[in-house]
C-alpha positions as CSV (number, residue, x, y, z in Angstrom):
1,M,32.3,27.1,-16.2
2,T,29.7,24.6,-15.1
3,P,26.0,25.6,-15.4
4,Y,24.0,25.5,-12.2
5,Y,20.8,23.5,-11.5
6,S,19.2,23.8,-8.2
7,L,16.8,21.0,-9.0
8,T,16.6,18.5,-11.8
9,S,13.6,17.0,-13.6
10,R,13.2,14.9,-16.7
11,E,10.7,17.3,-18.2
12,N,13.2,20.2,-18.1
13,T,16.1,18.1,-19.7
14,N,15.3,19.1,-23.3
15,L,14.9,22.8,-22.4
16,I,18.1,23.0,-20.4
17,T,20.0,21.2,-23.1
18,Q,18.8,23.8,-25.6
19,L,19.7,26.6,-23.3
20,E,23.2,25.1,-22.7
21,N,23.7,24.8,-26.5
22,L,22.6,28.4,-27.0
23,H,25.1,29.5,-24.4
24,I,27.9,27.5,-26.0
25,R,27.1,28.7,-29.5
26,T,26.5,32.4,-28.7
27,D,28.2,33.0,-25.3
28,V,25.0,34.6,-24.0
29,H,24.4,34.2,-20.3
30,I,21.1,32.7,-19.2
31,F,19.2,32.9,-16.0
32,F,16.0,30.7,-15.9
33,V,13.6,30.2,-13.1
34,A,10.5,28.1,-13.1
35,V,8.0,28.0,-10.2
36,R,4.7,26.4,-9.6
37,S,1.5,28.5,-9.8
38,Q,-0.8,26.3,-7.7
39,P,-0.2,24.7,-4.3
40,T,-1.5,21.4,-5.6
41,Q,1.5,21.1,-8.0
42,Y,4.4,19.0,-6.8
43,N,7.4,20.6,-8.6
44,H,9.9,22.6,-6.7
45,P,11.4,25.9,-7.8
46,Y,13.8,25.3,-10.6
47,V,16.8,27.5,-11.2
48,F,19.4,27.4,-14.0
49,Y,22.2,29.8,-14.9
50,T,25.2,29.6,-17.2
51,D,27.6,31.8,-15.4
52,D,28.6,32.2,-11.7
53,R,28.4,36.0,-12.1
54,V,24.6,35.7,-12.4
55,P,23.9,34.6,-8.8
56,R,26.6,37.0,-7.5
57,Y,24.9,39.9,-9.2
58,L,21.5,38.8,-7.9
59,E,22.8,38.5,-4.4
60,Q,24.2,42.0,-4.5
61,F,21.1,43.4,-6.1
62,S,18.7,41.6,-3.6
63,G,20.5,42.4,-0.4
64,G,22.2,39.0,0.0
65,K,19.4,36.6,-1.0
66,T,20.5,33.6,-3.0
67,V,18.9,32.6,-6.3
68,D,17.2,29.8,-4.4
69,D,15.8,32.3,-1.9
70,L,14.5,34.5,-4.8
71,A,13.0,31.5,-6.6
72,T,11.2,30.4,-3.4
73,G,9.9,34.0,-2.8
74,L,8.7,34.2,-6.4
75,E,6.9,30.8,-6.0
76,G,5.2,32.1,-2.8
77,F,4.1,35.2,-4.6
78,C,2.7,33.3,-7.6
79,I,0.9,30.8,-5.4
80,S,-0.5,33.4,-3.1
81,G,-2.7,34.9,-5.8
82,V,-1.5,38.5,-5.1
83,Q,-2.0,40.7,-8.1
84,S,0.7,43.1,-8.9
85,K,-0.1,46.4,-10.7
């Protein structure tokens, strides 16, 4: 199974390598999302997962939204400054 990356960046290479190694060594499944918190930041939502079942589960759980849709929504929520309780 090939891990999925929606976007790549040099800064995330070491972290993703460590997550891939963890997955290989322990067979844990990983879902990782990184989004910006300020509109002045230039990075895009970053999604990584180690098993194709992860996005299938999330699509079922979220009513058909893809992991990229969820990451984009999370980024909008984080940038908007809305405070959750």
